[in-house]
N, C-alpha and C positions, 0 to 999 in steps of 0.2 A: 504495499499500501503506499502512496506518495501521492500526498498533499500538497500543493505549493500555491501559497498564498502571494499575493500582488495588488498594487493601488494605493498602498496606504501614504503618509505624507503629511506636512504639516498645512493646516487650512483655517480661515479667521474663523471664529463664532458667527454660526450665523450661514457657513459657507456647505458645500456637500461634495461624498465622494464616492466613489463605485470599487468595494472589494472584489476581487477575482477570486479565485480558487479552482485549479487544477487539479483533476484528480486522474490517477492511474494506478494499474496494480490490481484493479478489481472493475466488478461490473457495475458502474456506475447507476445506470437505470434501476438497478434493483435494490436498491438500499436508501434510506434516508439518508441527510445530511442537516449538521448545523452550526451556527457560527458561534465561537464564545471571544471574551475579551478579557483582558487581565489586567486594570488599572494600577498604574505606580503602587505599590505598598500593599498591594488586596492579592486576595484570592481569587483565582478565577470564575468569572458566572457565564453562564449561557444568556445568548443575546436574541436567536432566533432560530427557528428547527422549521425542517419541511420535508414530506413525506417522496418519497420517490418515483412519485407522479408531477409532484410539482404544485399538484391542488391543493394541498392542505399544509398552512404556514400556521404558526404559532410566535410569540414575540413576549419578551418579557417587558413589565409595563413600562420602563423608562426611555423603552424607543418605541411602543407602541405608536403607529400613525407617523413615525420621522423615519423609520427603518423599513428596508423591503426586502425581502430574502426571496431568492427564484434560482433557478435551475435552467441546462439547456444540456439536455440527454443525448444531444448529439455529438455536442463540444465535449462533453464530458467535463463540466462547468459550473460552480457555485457563485452567487454573487453574491453581493448586499449592497444595496443601495443605501445610501445613508445623505441626510437632509437636516437643514436646520442644524446642524450639530451644536452642541458648547463643551464646555473644557470636562463635565465628566465624562463626555465620552473620548477621553484621551485613554488610550491602553494599547496594548497588543492585539490584533484582531487574529483568532485563529479559525482556521475552520475543520469539523472531525467529522469522520464516517460515524454513523449510527446503527449500533444493531440490538436488536431485543429491547429498542428502549434505551439504551445505555452508548453514550459516545467510546468507540474502541479504541479509535486513530486521532490524533491531530498531526497539523501543518505545524509547521516553527512558529508562520505568524508573521502580520506585519505592522509594522507601526502607526498610528494612527496619532497627530499631535493637533490639538484645536487650541489655539493661541493667537492671540493680536499682536 
């Protein structure tokens, strides 16, 4: 399993970013996926989940209405569109492969910093 995130960077408050996660080493379309983040000095937390078809999504309360998780099963890619970012969104964002309701593999992550 290989999960490689990209798209992070420095963005001003109120700005937007799109994160991507390129997946390989497994049959991407068969698995639920997720995005997690780890803010500086804090534990990793889940952000958004998506089922294998892309039809069912779930978000943690703090990002509901601002973040959108999606996937392209032919491209083996997971996305996280983030808008109206604030300083609390500063974190390392990682994608995960989910199996049996649990995240069993994570990528290395991509840094998102929200600052003026």
